[in-house]
N, C-alpha and C positions, 0 to 999 in steps of 0.2 A: 265407887259410889256408895254412899251410906244408906243403910236401911231406914226408910221413912215410914214403914208400916205402922209404927206405934204413934206417929204424929198426924196421920191422915185418916180420913173417914173411910170406912168400908163401902160406903154408898157412892163415893166419887168414881166416875168413869170417863173414859175417852175411847175413841175408836181403836187406838193402838193397844188398849188393854186386852183386846181380843186377838192380838197377834203376838203371843208371848215369845220372847227370846229364850232359848233353851237354858242358857247359863244365868240369865237374870230375868225371870218371869215378871217381876214387879218394877222393872226399869222405868216404865211409863209414869210411875208415881213421883218421879223426881221433878217433873214439871219443867224439864229442860227444853222441850219443844216450844218454839215460838208460834207454831201454827195449830197446835192441838186445841180442839174444842172440848170442854169438859161439861158434864151434866151430873145431876144427882139422881140416883136410882129411886129415891123416895118420891120425887116430884116429876121425874123425867123431863126436867127443864134445866136451864143454866143457873137456877137458884135453888137453894135447899129449903126445907120446911120452915126455916126461920127467915126466909126471904132475902138471905145474903147470897152473894155470888159464889158459885161452885168452882173452885180452882184448888190446885195442890197447895198453894201458899195460904189459903184461907180456910180450908176444911180440916180444922184441927181441934184440939182439946177445949179451946175457948168457946166453941159453938155448942148450943144447947141440944142440937140434933146429932152430935158426934157419936159414932160407934167405931171403936178401934178396928183397924184392918188386920191386926194380928189375930191369927187363928187361936182359939182356946185350946189348951192342952188337955 
């Protein structure tokens, strides 16, 4: 699985984010689940501050509210 942290927003969440796998703690970011419900931590709804849908495939660099999920060094 490729690392998608650099292309998805730090504020994107789903319930599976709180059940980390030991070997792949960010596996939920892949968006591979067909049943996962995503929300934005900024709005606590299924839409981000820009009123666009919160989902792994849409919460990326192109959004004005995007904040990289990659931790600063």
